[in-house]
All heavy atoms as a GROMACS GRO file, in nm:
protein
  604
    1MET      N    1   0.650   1.780  -0.041
    1MET     CA    2   0.533   1.720  -0.101
    1MET      C    3   0.417   1.724  -0.001
    1MET      O    4   0.436   1.705   0.118
    1MET     CB    5   0.560   1.575  -0.139
    1MET     CG    6   0.664   1.556  -0.249
    1MET     SD    7   0.608   1.614  -0.408
    1MET     CE    8   0.540   1.465  -0.473
    2LYS      N    9   0.300   1.747  -0.056
    2LYS     CA   10   0.177   1.748   0.022
    2LYS      C   11   0.089   1.632  -0.022
    2LYS      O   12   0.092   1.593  -0.138
    2LYS     CB   13   0.099   1.878  -0.002
    2LYS     CG   14   0.168   2.002   0.047
    2LYS     CD   15   0.086   2.123   0.010
    2LYS     CE   16   0.130   2.197  -0.112
    2LYS     NZ   17   0.268   2.212  -0.141
    3THR      N   18   0.009   1.580   0.069
    3THR     CA   19  -0.091   1.480   0.034
    3THR      C   20  -0.226   1.551   0.031
    3THR      O   21  -0.266   1.612   0.130
    3THR     CB   22  -0.093   1.366   0.136
    3THR    OG1   23   0.037   1.305   0.138
    3THR    CG2   24  -0.197   1.262   0.099
    4ILE      N   25  -0.292   1.546  -0.085
    4ILE     CA   26  -0.418   1.617  -0.107
    4ILE      C   27  -0.524   1.516  -0.150
    4ILE      O   28  -0.498   1.432  -0.237
    4ILE     CB   29  -0.403   1.725  -0.217
    4ILE    CG1   30  -0.287   1.820  -0.188
    4ILE    CG2   31  -0.534   1.799  -0.242
    4ILE    CD1   32  -0.307   1.912  -0.072
    5GLN      N   33  -0.642   1.527  -0.092
    5GLN     CA   34  -0.757   1.446  -0.134
    5GLN      C   35  -0.832   1.525  -0.241
    5GLN      O   36  -0.867   1.641  -0.218
    5GLN     CB   37  -0.848   1.416  -0.014
    5GLN     CG   38  -0.973   1.340  -0.049
    5GLN     CD   39  -0.946   1.196  -0.092
    5GLN    OE1   40  -0.852   1.134  -0.046
    5GLN    NE2   41  -1.030   1.145  -0.180
    6ILE      N   42  -0.856   1.463  -0.355
    6ILE     CA   43  -0.926   1.529  -0.467
    6ILE      C   44  -1.060   1.462  -0.487
    6ILE      O   45  -1.070   1.339  -0.483
    6ILE     CB   46  -0.846   1.515  -0.599
    6ILE    CG1   47  -0.699   1.550  -0.581
    6ILE    CG2   48  -0.912   1.597  -0.710
    6ILE    CD1   49  -0.672   1.692  -0.545
    7GLU      N   50  -1.164   1.542  -0.512
    7GLU     CA   51  -1.296   1.490  -0.549
    7GLU      C   52  -1.333   1.547  -0.686
    7GLU      O   53  -1.310   1.665  -0.713
    7GLU     CB   54  -1.400   1.529  -0.446
    7GLU     CG   55  -1.375   1.465  -0.311
    7GLU     CD   56  -1.481   1.500  -0.209
    7GLU    OE1   57  -1.593   1.539  -0.247
    7GLU    OE2   58  -1.449   1.488  -0.089
    8TYR      N   59  -1.388   1.459  -0.770
    8TYR     CA   60  -1.425   1.497  -0.907
    8TYR      C   61  -1.575   1.481  -0.928
    8TYR      O   62  -1.636   1.389  -0.873
    8TYR     CB   63  -1.354   1.407  -1.009
    8TYR     CG   64  -1.204   1.412  -1.004
    8TYR    CD1   65  -1.131   1.301  -0.963
    8TYR    CD2   66  -1.134   1.525  -1.042
    8TYR    CE1   67  -0.993   1.303  -0.959
    8TYR    CE2   68  -0.996   1.528  -1.040
    8TYR     CZ   69  -0.926   1.416  -0.998
    8TYR     OH   70  -0.789   1.418  -0.994
    9PHE      N   71  -1.630   1.565  -1.014
    9PHE     CA   72  -1.771   1.555  -1.051
    9PHE      C   73  -1.785   1.565  -1.202
    9PHE      O   74  -1.699   1.621  -1.271
    9PHE     CB   75  -1.851   1.669  -0.984
    9PHE     CG   76  -1.857   1.657  -0.836
    9PHE    CD1   77  -1.768   1.726  -0.755
    9PHE    CD2   78  -1.949   1.572  -0.775
    9PHE    CE1   79  -1.771   1.713  -0.617
    9PHE    CE2   80  -1.953   1.559  -0.637
    9PHE     CZ   81  -1.864   1.630  -0.559
   10ALA      N   82  -1.894   1.510  -1.252
   10ALA     CA   83  -1.937   1.520  -1.392
   10ALA      C   84  -1.826   1.481  -1.489
   10ALA      O   85  -1.768   1.373  -1.476
   10ALA     CB   86  -1.990   1.660  -1.419
   11VAL      N   87  -1.796   1.567  -1.584
   11VAL     CA   88  -1.701   1.535  -1.690
   11VAL      C   89  -1.562   1.505  -1.635
   11VAL      O   90  -1.490   1.421  -1.688
   11VAL     CB   91  -1.697   1.646  -1.798
   11VAL    CG1   92  -1.638   1.774  -1.743
   11VAL    CG2   93  -1.622   1.601  -1.921
   12LEU      N   94  -1.524   1.570  -1.526
   12LEU     CA   95  -1.392   1.544  -1.468
   12LEU      C   96  -1.385   1.403  -1.410
   12LEU      O   97  -1.284   1.334  -1.423
   12LEU     CB   98  -1.359   1.647  -1.361
   12LEU     CG   99  -1.354   1.793  -1.407
   12LEU    CD1  100  -1.320   1.884  -1.291
   12LEU    CD2  101  -1.256   1.810  -1.522
   13ARG      N  102  -1.494   1.359  -1.348
   13ARG     CA  103  -1.499   1.223  -1.294
   13ARG      C  104  -1.488   1.121  -1.408
   13ARG      O  105  -1.421   1.019  -1.394
   13ARG     CB  106  -1.628   1.203  -1.215
   13ARG     CG  107  -1.637   1.064  -1.154
   13ARG     CD  108  -1.756   1.047  -1.064
   13ARG     NE  109  -1.877   1.086  -1.132
   13ARG     CZ  110  -1.983   1.140  -1.073
   13ARG    NH1  111  -1.982   1.161  -0.943
   13ARG    NH2  112  -2.089   1.172  -1.141
   14GLU      N  113  -1.553   1.150  -1.519
   14GLU     CA  114  -1.546   1.060  -1.634
   14GLU      C  115  -1.403   1.048  -1.687
   14GLU      O  116  -1.356   0.939  -1.717
   14GLU     CB  117  -1.639   1.109  -1.745
   14GLU     CG  118  -1.785   1.099  -1.708
   14GLU     CD  119  -1.876   1.167  -1.809
   14GLU    OE1  120  -1.832   1.195  -1.922
   14GLU    OE2  121  -1.992   1.193  -1.772
   15HIS      N  122  -1.334   1.159  -1.697
   15HIS     CA  123  -1.197   1.157  -1.749
   15HIS      C  124  -1.100   1.095  -1.649
   15HIS      O  125  -1.008   1.023  -1.689
   15HIS     CB  126  -1.150   1.298  -1.786
   15HIS     CG  127  -1.196   1.340  -1.921
   15HIS    ND1  128  -1.118   1.326  -2.032
   15HIS    CD2  129  -1.313   1.392  -1.963
   15HIS    CE1  130  -1.185   1.368  -2.138
   15HIS    NE2  131  -1.304   1.409  -2.098
   16ALA      N  132  -1.118   1.121  -1.521
   16ALA     CA  133  -1.029   1.066  -1.419
   16ALA      C  134  -1.058   0.918  -1.393
   16ALA      O  135  -0.975   0.846  -1.338
   16ALA     CB  136  -1.042   1.145  -1.289
   17ARG      N  137  -1.179   0.875  -1.433
   17ARG     CA  138  -1.224   0.737  -1.411
   17ARG      C  139  -1.232   0.702  -1.263
   17ARG      O  140  -1.211   0.587  -1.225
   17ARG     CB  141  -1.139   0.639  -1.488
   17ARG     CG  142  -1.150   0.656  -1.637
   17ARG     CD  143  -1.083   0.544  -1.711
   17ARG     NE  144  -1.104   0.563  -1.854
   17ARG     CZ  145  -1.009   0.561  -1.943
   17ARG    NH1  146  -0.884   0.539  -1.906
   17ARG    NH2  147  -1.036   0.578  -2.070
   18CYS      N  148  -1.258   0.804  -1.181
   18CYS     CA  149  -1.278   0.782  -1.038
   18CYS      C  150  -1.347   0.906  -0.981
   18CYS      O  151  -1.340   1.014  -1.039
   18CYS     CB  152  -1.146   0.756  -0.966
   18CYS     SG  153  -1.025   0.890  -0.977
   19ALA      N  154  -1.416   0.888  -0.869
   19ALA     CA  155  -1.484   1.000  -0.805
   19ALA      C  156  -1.390   1.078  -0.713
   19ALA      O  157  -1.413   1.194  -0.685
   19ALA     CB  158  -1.603   0.949  -0.725
   20SER      N  159  -1.283   1.010  -0.667
   20SER     CA  160  -1.188   1.076  -0.580
   20SER      C  161  -1.054   1.004  -0.585
   20SER      O  162  -1.047   0.888  -0.627
   20SER     CB  163  -1.239   1.081  -0.436
   20SER     OG  164  -1.249   0.951  -0.383
   21GLU      N  165  -0.951   1.074  -0.545
   21GLU     CA  166  -0.819   1.014  -0.536
   21GLU      C  167  -0.735   1.096  -0.440
   21GLU      O  168  -0.763   1.213  -0.414
   21GLU     CB  169  -0.751   1.002  -0.672
   21GLU     CG  170  -0.715   1.134  -0.738
   21GLU     CD  171  -0.644   1.116  -0.873
   21GLU    OE1  172  -0.564   1.021  -0.888
   21GLU    OE2  173  -0.669   1.198  -0.963
   22THR      N  174  -0.635   1.033  -0.386
   22THR     CA  175  -0.538   1.101  -0.300
   22THR      C  176  -0.408   1.112  -0.378
   22THR      O  177  -0.362   1.012  -0.435
   22THR     CB  178  -0.516   1.020  -0.170
   22THR    OG1  179  -0.642   1.007  -0.104
   22THR    CG2  180  -0.418   1.091  -0.079
   23VAL      N  181  -0.354   1.232  -0.385
   23VAL     CA  182  -0.232   1.253  -0.462
   23VAL      C  183  -0.124   1.317  -0.375
   23VAL      O  184  -0.153   1.394  -0.284
   23VAL     CB  185  -0.256   1.342  -0.587
   23VAL    CG1  186  -0.353   1.278  -0.682
   23VAL    CG2  187  -0.305   1.480  -0.548
   24ALA      N  188  -0.002   1.283  -0.406
   24ALA     CA  189   0.115   1.351  -0.348
   24ALA      C  190   0.159   1.453  -0.452
   24ALA      O  191   0.179   1.418  -0.569
   24ALA     CB  192   0.225   1.252  -0.318
   25THR      N  193   0.171   1.577  -0.412
   25THR     CA  194   0.200   1.683  -0.509
   25THR      C  195   0.290   1.790  -0.448
   25THR      O  196   0.288   1.812  -0.327
   25THR     CB  197   0.069   1.748  -0.558
   25THR    OG1  198   0.100   1.848  -0.656
   25THR    CG2  199  -0.009   1.812  -0.445
   26ALA      N  200   0.363   1.856  -0.535
   26ALA     CA  201   0.442   1.972  -0.495
   26ALA      C  202   0.369   2.101  -0.532
   26ALA      O  203   0.420   2.210  -0.508
   26ALA     CB  204   0.579   1.967  -0.561
   27ALA      N  205   0.248   2.090  -0.591
   27ALA     CA  206   0.171   2.208  -0.632
   27ALA      C  207   0.145   2.297  -0.511
   27ALA      O  208   0.105   2.250  -0.405
   27ALA     CB  209   0.039   2.166  -0.697
   28MET      N  210   0.167   2.424  -0.529
   28MET     CA  211   0.151   2.519  -0.420
   28MET      C  212   0.011   2.580  -0.414
   28MET      O  213  -0.031   2.628  -0.309
   28MET     CB  214   0.254   2.632  -0.433
   28MET     CG  215   0.398   2.583  -0.427
   28MET     SD  216   0.439   2.499  -0.274
   28MET     CE  217   0.434   2.635  -0.160
   29THR      N  218  -0.060   2.581  -0.528
   29THR     CA  219  -0.192   2.645  -0.535
   29THR      C  220  -0.290   2.553  -0.607
   29THR      O  221  -0.250   2.457  -0.674
   29THR     CB  222  -0.185   2.778  -0.611
   29THR    OG1  223  -0.139   2.751  -0.744
   29THR    CG2  224  -0.093   2.878  -0.542
   30ALA      N  225  -0.418   2.586  -0.597
   30ALA     CA  226  -0.521   2.507  -0.663
   30ALA      C  227  -0.503   2.506  -0.814
   30ALA      O  228  -0.522   2.403  -0.879
   30ALA     CB  229  -0.659   2.561  -0.626
   31ASP      N  230  -0.464   2.620  -0.873
   31ASP     CA  231  -0.447   2.622  -1.018
   31ASP      C  232  -0.330   2.536  -1.063
   31ASP      O  233  -0.337   2.467  -1.165
   31ASP     CB  234  -0.440   2.763  -1.075
   31ASP     CG  235  -0.324   2.845  -1.023
   31ASP    OD1  236  -0.269   2.812  -0.917
   31ASP    OD2  237  -0.291   2.945  -1.088
   32ALA      N  238  -0.222   2.532  -0.987
   32ALA     CA  239  -0.109   2.446  -1.020
   32ALA      C  240  -0.147   2.300  -1.006
   32ALA      O  241  -0.108   2.215  -1.087
   32ALA     CB  242   0.011   2.480  -0.932
   33LEU      N  243  -0.225   2.268  -0.904
   33LEU     CA  244  -0.271   2.130  -0.886
   33LEU      C  245  -0.361   2.089  -1.001
   33LEU      O  246  -0.348   1.979  -1.055
   33LEU     CB  247  -0.346   2.117  -0.753
   33LEU     CG  248  -0.407   1.980  -0.724
   33LEU    CD1  249  -0.299   1.872  -0.716
   33LEU    CD2  250  -0.489   1.986  -0.596
   34TYR      N  251  -0.454   2.178  -1.041
   34TYR     CA  252  -0.543   2.145  -1.152
   34TYR      C  253  -0.462   2.121  -1.281
   34TYR      O  254  -0.491   2.027  -1.355
   34TYR     CB  255  -0.648   2.254  -1.176
   34TYR     CG  256  -0.743   2.214  -1.286
   34TYR    CD1  257  -0.844   2.123  -1.259
   34TYR    CD2  258  -0.729   2.262  -1.414
   34TYR    CE1  259  -0.930   2.081  -1.360
   34TYR    CE2  260  -0.814   2.220  -1.515
   34TYR     CZ  261  -0.914   2.131  -1.488
   34TYR     OH  262  -0.997   2.089  -1.588
   35ALA      N  263  -0.363   2.204  -1.307
   35ALA     CA  264  -0.281   2.186  -1.427
   35ALA      C  265  -0.212   2.050  -1.426
   35ALA      O  266  -0.206   1.981  -1.527
   35ALA     CB  267  -0.178   2.298  -1.438
   36GLU      N  268  -0.162   2.010  -1.310
   36GLU     CA  269  -0.096   1.880  -1.295
   36GLU      C  270  -0.195   1.766  -1.322
   36GLU      O  271  -0.166   1.672  -1.396
   36GLU     CB  272  -0.041   1.870  -1.153
   36GLU     CG  273   0.027   1.741  -1.120
   36GLU     CD  274   0.072   1.739  -0.974
   36GLU    OE1  275   0.133   1.838  -0.928
   36GLU    OE2  276   0.045   1.638  -0.907
   37LEU      N  277  -0.313   1.775  -1.264
   37LEU     CA  278  -0.414   1.670  -1.280
   37LEU      C  279  -0.473   1.670  -1.421
   37LEU      O  280  -0.503   1.564  -1.476
   37LEU     CB  281  -0.524   1.687  -1.177
   37LEU     CG  282  -0.479   1.669  -1.032
   37LEU    CD1  283  -0.588   1.714  -0.937
   37LEU    CD2  284  -0.437   1.525  -1.007
   38ALA      N  285  -0.489   1.787  -1.481
   38ALA     CA  286  -0.542   1.796  -1.617
   38ALA      C  287  -0.449   1.727  -1.716
   38ALA      O  288  -0.495   1.659  -1.807
   38ALA     CB  289  -0.565   1.942  -1.656
   39ALA      N  290  -0.319   1.743  -1.697
   39ALA     CA  291  -0.223   1.676  -1.784
   39ALA      C  292  -0.228   1.525  -1.763
   39ALA      O  293  -0.222   1.448  -1.859
   39ALA     CB  294  -0.083   1.729  -1.758
   40ARG      N  295  -0.242   1.481  -1.639
   40ARG     CA  296  -0.245   1.338  -1.607
   40ARG      C  297  -0.370   1.270  -1.661
   40ARG      O  298  -0.365   1.160  -1.714
   40ARG     CB  299  -0.239   1.318  -1.456
   40ARG     CG  300  -0.242   1.171  -1.415
   40ARG     CD  301  -0.246   1.152  -1.266
   40ARG     NE  302  -0.140   1.227  -1.200
   40ARG     CZ  303  -0.136   1.251  -1.070
   40ARG    NH1  304  -0.232   1.206  -0.991
   40ARG    NH2  305  -0.037   1.318  -1.017
   41HIS      N  306  -0.485   1.338  -1.648
   41HIS     CA  307  -0.614   1.276  -1.683
   41HIS      C  308  -0.670   1.325  -1.817
   41HIS      O  309  -0.780   1.284  -1.854
   41HIS     CB  310  -0.717   1.302  -1.574
   41HIS     CG  311  -0.684   1.238  -1.444
   41HIS    ND1  312  -0.666   1.102  -1.428
   41HIS    CD2  313  -0.666   1.292  -1.320
   41HIS    CE1  314  -0.640   1.074  -1.302
   41HIS    NE2  315  -0.637   1.188  -1.235
   42GLU      N  316  -0.599   1.414  -1.885
   42GLU     CA  317  -0.644   1.469  -2.014
   42GLU      C  318  -0.782   1.533  -2.002
   42GLU      O  319  -0.872   1.506  -2.081
   42GLU     CB  320  -0.642   1.361  -2.122
   42GLU     CG  321  -0.503   1.305  -2.146
   42GLU     CD  322  -0.498   1.197  -2.253
   42GLU    OE1  323  -0.602   1.160  -2.310
   42GLU    OE2  324  -0.387   1.149  -2.278
   43PHE      N  325  -0.798   1.620  -1.901
   43PHE     CA  326  -0.924   1.692  -1.883
   43PHE      C  327  -0.947   1.784  -2.002
   43PHE      O  328  -0.853   1.845  -2.053
   43PHE     CB  329  -0.923   1.777  -1.756
   43PHE     CG  330  -0.924   1.698  -1.627
   43PHE    CD1  331  -0.872   1.753  -1.512
   43PHE    CD2  332  -0.980   1.572  -1.620
   43PHE    CE1  333  -0.874   1.684  -1.393
   43PHE    CE2  334  -0.982   1.501  -1.502
   43PHE     CZ  335  -0.930   1.557  -1.387
   44PRO      N  336  -1.073   1.800  -2.044
   44PRO     CA  337  -1.104   1.897  -2.150
   44PRO      C  338  -1.090   2.038  -2.095
   44PRO      O  339  -1.101   2.059  -1.973
   44PRO     CB  340  -1.249   1.865  -2.186
   44PRO     CG  341  -1.306   1.808  -2.061
   44PRO     CD  342  -1.193   1.732  -1.995
   45PRO      N  343  -1.066   2.136  -2.182
   45PRO     CA  344  -1.059   2.274  -2.134
   45PRO      C  345  -1.197   2.318  -2.081
   45PRO      O  346  -1.298   2.296  -2.146
   45PRO     CB  347  -1.018   2.355  -2.257
   45PRO     CG  348  -1.035   2.264  -2.373
   45PRO     CD  349  -1.044   2.124  -2.324
   46LEU      N  350  -1.198   2.375  -1.962
   46LEU     CA  351  -1.322   2.424  -1.902
   46LEU      C  352  -1.302   2.570  -1.865
   46LEU      O  353  -1.206   2.604  -1.798
   46LEU     CB  354  -1.357   2.343  -1.777
   46LEU     CG  355  -1.385   2.194  -1.801
   46LEU    CD1  356  -1.398   2.122  -1.668
   46LEU    CD2  357  -1.511   2.177  -1.883
   47GLN      N  358  -1.396   2.654  -1.908
   47GLN     CA  359  -1.379   2.797  -1.886
   47GLN      C  360  -1.440   2.846  -1.756
   47GLN      O  361  -1.401   2.950  -1.705
   47GLN     CB  362  -1.438   2.874  -2.003
   47GLN     CG  363  -1.368   2.841  -2.133
   47GLN     CD  364  -1.437   2.902  -2.252
   47GLN    OE1  365  -1.540   2.965  -2.239
   47GLN    NE2  366  -1.379   2.884  -2.369
   48THR      N  367  -1.534   2.772  -1.699
   48THR     CA  368  -1.603   2.822  -1.581
   48THR      C  369  -1.591   2.724  -1.463
   48THR      O  370  -1.681   2.713  -1.382
   48THR     CB  371  -1.752   2.848  -1.612
   48THR    OG1  372  -1.810   2.726  -1.659
   48THR    CG2  373  -1.769   2.959  -1.713
   49LEU      N  374  -1.480   2.659  -1.454
   49LEU     CA  375  -1.455   2.565  -1.346
   49LEU      C  376  -1.440   2.639  -1.213
   49LEU      O  377  -1.378   2.745  -1.207
   49LEU     CB  378  -1.326   2.489  -1.377
   49LEU     CG  379  -1.294   2.368  -1.294
   49LEU    CD1  380  -1.389   2.254  -1.328
   49LEU    CD2  381  -1.152   2.324  -1.323
   50LYS      N  382  -1.498   2.584  -1.108
   50LYS     CA  383  -1.484   2.640  -0.973
   50LYS      C  384  -1.403   2.543  -0.888
   50LYS      O  385  -1.392   2.425  -0.920
   50LYS     CB  386  -1.621   2.661  -0.910
   50LYS     CG  387  -1.710   2.754  -0.991
   50LYS     CD  388  -1.766   2.861  -0.903
   50LYS     CE  389  -1.864   2.945  -0.979
   50LYS     NZ  390  -1.808   3.061  -1.037
   51VAL      N  391  -1.348   2.594  -0.780
   51VAL     CA  392  -1.270   2.510  -0.689
   51VAL      C  393  -1.314   2.537  -0.545
   51VAL      O  394  -1.345   2.651  -0.509
   51VAL     CB  395  -1.118   2.533  -0.706
   51VAL    CG1  396  -1.077   2.674  -0.669
   51VAL    CG2  397  -1.038   2.430  -0.629
   52ALA      N  398  -1.318   2.429  -0.468
   52ALA     CA  399  -1.344   2.441  -0.324
   52ALA      C  400  -1.231   2.370  -0.251
   52ALA      O  401  -1.185   2.265  -0.294
   52ALA     CB  402  -1.478   2.379  -0.288
   53ILE      N  403  -1.188   2.432  -0.143
   53ILE     CA  404  -1.083   2.374  -0.059
   53ILE      C  405  -1.140   2.360   0.081
   53ILE      O  406  -1.187   2.458   0.139
   53ILE     CB  407  -0.956   2.461  -0.058
   53ILE    CG1  408  -0.902   2.476  -0.201
   53ILE    CG2  409  -0.850   2.402   0.034
   53ILE    CD1  410  -0.787   2.573  -0.215
   54ASN      N  411  -1.140   2.236   0.130
   54ASN     CA  412  -1.194   2.207   0.264
   54ASN      C  413  -1.336   2.260   0.282
   54ASN      O  414  -1.367   2.328   0.378
   54ASN     CB  415  -1.100   2.260   0.372
   54ASN     CG  416  -0.963   2.198   0.363
   54ASN    OD1  417  -0.950   2.081   0.330
   54ASN    ND2  418  -0.860   2.276   0.390
   55ASP      N  419  -1.421   2.232   0.183
   55ASP     CA  420  -1.564   2.263   0.186
   55ASP      C  421  -1.599   2.411   0.170
   55ASP      O  422  -1.713   2.449   0.192
   55ASP     CB  423  -1.630   2.209   0.314
   55ASP     CG  424  -1.624   2.059   0.323
   55ASP    OD1  425  -1.635   1.992   0.218
   55ASP    OD2  426  -1.608   2.007   0.435
   56ASP      N  427  -1.503   2.495   0.132
   56ASP     CA  428  -1.530   2.636   0.106
   56ASP      C  429  -1.483   2.673  -0.034
   56ASP      O  430  -1.372   2.636  -0.074
   56ASP     CB  431  -1.456   2.726   0.207
   56ASP     CG  432  -1.510   2.713   0.348
   56ASP    OD1  433  -1.635   2.708   0.363
   56ASP    OD2  434  -1.430   2.707   0.442
   57PHE      N  435  -1.568   2.745  -0.109
   57PHE     CA  436  -1.522   2.794  -0.239
   57PHE      C  437  -1.396   2.877  -0.217
   57PHE      O  438  -1.385   2.949  -0.118
   57PHE     CB  439  -1.629   2.878  -0.308
   57PHE     CG  440  -1.738   2.795  -0.370
   57PHE    CD1  441  -1.863   2.788  -0.312
   57PHE    CD2  442  -1.713   2.721  -0.484
   57PHE    CE1  443  -1.963   2.712  -0.368
   57PHE    CE2  444  -1.812   2.643  -0.541
   57PHE     CZ  445  -1.938   2.638  -0.483
   58ALA      N  446  -1.302   2.864  -0.310
   58ALA     CA  447  -1.172   2.929  -0.293
   58ALA      C  448  -1.127   2.994  -0.422
   58ALA      O  449  -1.175   2.961  -0.530
   58ALA     CB  450  -1.068   2.826  -0.247
   59ASP      N  451  -1.032   3.083  -0.409
   59ASP     CA  452  -0.965   3.144  -0.522
   59ASP      C  453  -0.864   3.044  -0.577
   59ASP      O  454  -0.808   2.964  -0.503
   59ASP     CB  455  -0.893   3.271  -0.474
   59ASP     CG  456  -0.823   3.342  -0.587
   59ASP    OD1  457  -0.887   3.426  -0.651
   59ASP    OD2  458  -0.704   3.312  -0.610
   60TRP      N  459  -0.839   3.048  -0.706
   60TRP     CA  460  -0.746   2.955  -0.770
   60TRP      C  461  -0.604   2.971  -0.720
   60TRP      O  462  -0.522   2.882  -0.735
   60TRP     CB  463  -0.751   2.971  -0.922
   60TRP     CG  464  -0.875   2.907  -0.976
   60TRP    CD1  465  -0.994   2.967  -1.004
   60TRP    CD2  466  -0.893   2.768  -1.003
   60TRP    NE1  467  -1.085   2.874  -1.047
   60TRP    CE2  468  -1.025   2.752  -1.049
   60TRP    CE3  469  -0.810   2.656  -0.993
   60TRP    CZ2  470  -1.076   2.626  -1.086
   60TRP    CZ3  471  -0.862   2.532  -1.031
   60TRP    CH2  472  -0.993   2.519  -1.075
   61HIS      N  473  -0.571   3.084  -0.661
   61HIS     CA  474  -0.435   3.108  -0.612
   61HIS      C  475  -0.421   3.083  -0.462
   61HIS      O  476  -0.319   3.116  -0.402
   61HIS     CB  477  -0.391   3.250  -0.648
   61HIS     CG  478  -0.398   3.275  -0.796
   61HIS    ND1  479  -0.315   3.214  -0.886
   61HIS    CD2  480  -0.481   3.353  -0.869
   61HIS    CE1  481  -0.346   3.252  -1.009
   61HIS    NE2  482  -0.447   3.336  -1.001
   62THR      N  483  -0.524   3.022  -0.402
   62THR     CA  484  -0.518   2.989  -0.260
   62THR      C  485  -0.409   2.885  -0.236
   62THR      O  486  -0.405   2.783  -0.305
   62THR     CB  487  -0.655   2.933  -0.214
   62THR    OG1  488  -0.754   3.033  -0.235
   62THR    CG2  489  -0.651   2.893  -0.068
   63PRO      N  490  -0.321   2.909  -0.140
   63PRO     CA  491  -0.216   2.810  -0.110
   63PRO      C  492  -0.277   2.680  -0.056
   63PRO      O  493  -0.375   2.682   0.017
   63PRO     CB  494  -0.132   2.878  -0.002
   63PRO     CG  495  -0.165   3.022  -0.011
   63PRO     CD  496  -0.306   3.031  -0.062
   64LEU      N  497  -0.218   2.570  -0.095
   64LEU     CA  498  -0.260   2.438  -0.047
   64LEU      C  499  -0.174   2.395   0.071
   64LEU      O  500  -0.056   2.428   0.078
   64LEU     CB  501  -0.247   2.335  -0.159
   64LEU     CG  502  -0.334   2.356  -0.282
   64LEU    CD1  503  -0.299   2.255  -0.390
   64LEU    CD2  504  -0.482   2.348  -0.244
   65SER      N  505  -0.236   2.319   0.161
   65SER     CA  506  -0.165   2.264   0.277
   65SER      C  507  -0.179   2.113   0.276
   65SER      O  508  -0.276   2.058   0.223
   65SER     CB  509  -0.225   2.319   0.407
   65SER     OG  510  -0.210   2.458   0.412
   66ASP      N  511  -0.085   2.047   0.340
   66ASP     CA  512  -0.091   1.903   0.353
   66ASP      C  513  -0.222   1.863   0.420
   66ASP      O  514  -0.263   1.923   0.519
   66ASP     CB  515   0.028   1.853   0.435
   66ASP     CG  516   0.039   1.703   0.436
   66ASP    OD1  517   0.036   1.641   0.328
   66ASP    OD2  518   0.048   1.645   0.546
   67GLY      N  519  -0.290   1.765   0.361
   67GLY     CA  520  -0.415   1.716   0.417
   67GLY      C  521  -0.540   1.785   0.368
   67GLY      O  522  -0.651   1.747   0.406
   68ASP      N  523  -0.527   1.886   0.281
   68ASP     CA  524  -0.644   1.955   0.226
   68ASP      C  525  -0.729   1.860   0.142
   68ASP      O  526  -0.678   1.764   0.084
   68ASP     CB  527  -0.603   2.073   0.137
   68ASP     CG  528  -0.564   2.196   0.215
   68ASP    OD1  529  -0.590   2.203   0.337
   68ASP    OD2  530  -0.508   2.288   0.152
   69THR      N  531  -0.858   1.892   0.133
   69THR     CA  532  -0.948   1.828   0.038
   69THR      C  533  -0.985   1.932  -0.066
   69THR      O  534  -1.030   2.042  -0.031
   69THR     CB  535  -1.076   1.776   0.108
   69THR    OG1  536  -1.038   1.676   0.203
   69THR    CG2  537  -1.172   1.716   0.007
   70VAL      N  538  -0.964   1.899  -0.193
   70VAL     CA  539  -0.991   1.991  -0.303
   70VAL      C  540  -1.098   1.931  -0.392
   70VAL      O  541  -1.091   1.813  -0.428
   70VAL     CB  542  -0.863   2.019  -0.385
   70VAL    CG1  543  -0.892   2.109  -0.504
   70VAL    CG2  544  -0.756   2.081  -0.295
   71VAL      N  545  -1.198   2.012  -0.426
   71VAL     CA  546  -1.305   1.968  -0.514
   71VAL      C  547  -1.307   2.060  -0.635
   71VAL      O  548  -1.314   2.182  -0.621
   71VAL     CB  549  -1.443   1.975  -0.443
   71VAL    CG1  550  -1.553   1.928  -0.536
   71VAL    CG2  551  -1.442   1.893  -0.314
   72PHE      N  552  -1.296   2.001  -0.754
   72PHE     CA  553  -1.306   2.076  -0.878
   72PHE      C  554  -1.449   2.060  -0.929
   72PHE      O  555  -1.498   1.949  -0.945
   72PHE     CB  556  -1.207   2.024  -0.981
   72PHE     CG  557  -1.064   2.047  -0.939
   72PHE    CD1  558  -0.983   1.940  -0.907
   72PHE    CD2  559  -1.011   2.174  -0.930
   72PHE    CE1  560  -0.852   1.960  -0.868
   72PHE    CE2  561  -0.882   2.196  -0.890
   72PHE     CZ  562  -0.801   2.088  -0.859
   73ILE      N  563  -1.517   2.172  -0.952
   73ILE     CA  564  -1.660   2.172  -0.984
   73ILE      C  565  -1.680   2.228  -1.125
   73ILE      O  566  -1.666   2.348  -1.147
   73ILE     CB  567  -1.737   2.255  -0.881
   73ILE    CG1  568  -1.705   2.203  -0.740
   73ILE    CG2  569  -1.887   2.248  -0.909
   73ILE    CD1  570  -1.738   2.299  -0.630
   74PRO      N  571  -1.711   2.140  -1.221
   74PRO     CA  572  -1.734   2.187  -1.357
   74PRO      C  573  -1.874   2.247  -1.370
   74PRO      O  574  -1.959   2.227  -1.283
   74PRO     CB  575  -1.723   2.058  -1.440
   74PRO     CG  576  -1.760   1.950  -1.347
   74PRO     CD  577  -1.717   1.995  -1.210
   75PRO      N  578  -1.898   2.320  -1.478
   75PRO     CA  579  -2.031   2.375  -1.500
   75PRO      C  580  -2.132   2.260  -1.516
   75PRO      O  581  -2.097   2.153  -1.565
   75PRO     CB  582  -2.018   2.456  -1.630
   75PRO     CG  583  -1.892   2.410  -1.693
   75PRO     CD  584  -1.805   2.351  -1.585
   76VAL      N  585  -2.254   2.286  -1.474
   76VAL     CA  586  -2.359   2.185  -1.481
   76VAL      C  587  -2.447   2.217  -1.601
   76VAL      O  588  -2.485   2.331  -1.622
   76VAL     CB  589  -2.442   2.184  -1.350
   76VAL    CG1  590  -2.556   2.085  -1.360
   76VAL    CG2  591  -2.354   2.154  -1.232
   77ALA      N  592  -2.477   2.114  -1.678
   77ALA     CA  593  -2.565   2.132  -1.794
   77ALA      C  594  -2.686   2.042  -1.776
   77ALA      O  595  -2.685   1.946  -1.700
   77ALA     CB  596  -2.490   2.095  -1.922
   78GLY      N  597  -2.788   2.073  -1.847
   78GLY     CA  598  -2.906   1.989  -1.843
   78GLY      C  599  -3.029   2.070  -1.805
   78GLY      O  600  -3.023   2.190  -1.785
   79GLY      N  601  -3.138   2.001  -1.791
   79GLY     CA  602  -3.260   2.075  -1.763
   79GLY      C  603  -3.356   2.005  -1.675
   79GLY      O  604  -3.343   1.919  -1.602
   0.00000   0.00000   0.00000
C-alpha cells in the first residue's frame, strides 16, 4: 500500500466534498487511482481530465510511489 496525497479542483472537489485528502491505495498508476476515487466519490465522466504528479503533468500510466502528490485537473469552463 502507498500513501498518496490527492488534490481536487472544480467539479471533482464538489463531488469529493473536500479540496484534498490522503489515501492509502494499492493503485499502481494514476489511471487506476482515479478509477478507485471515481467509484468512491461518484465522479462524473470527464473526457479531458489531466493529471499531475508531484507538480508535473504526467501520463495516466505513470507509476505511483509512496508519498506522491496527485492532482486531478478537470476542464475549466466559463468566461
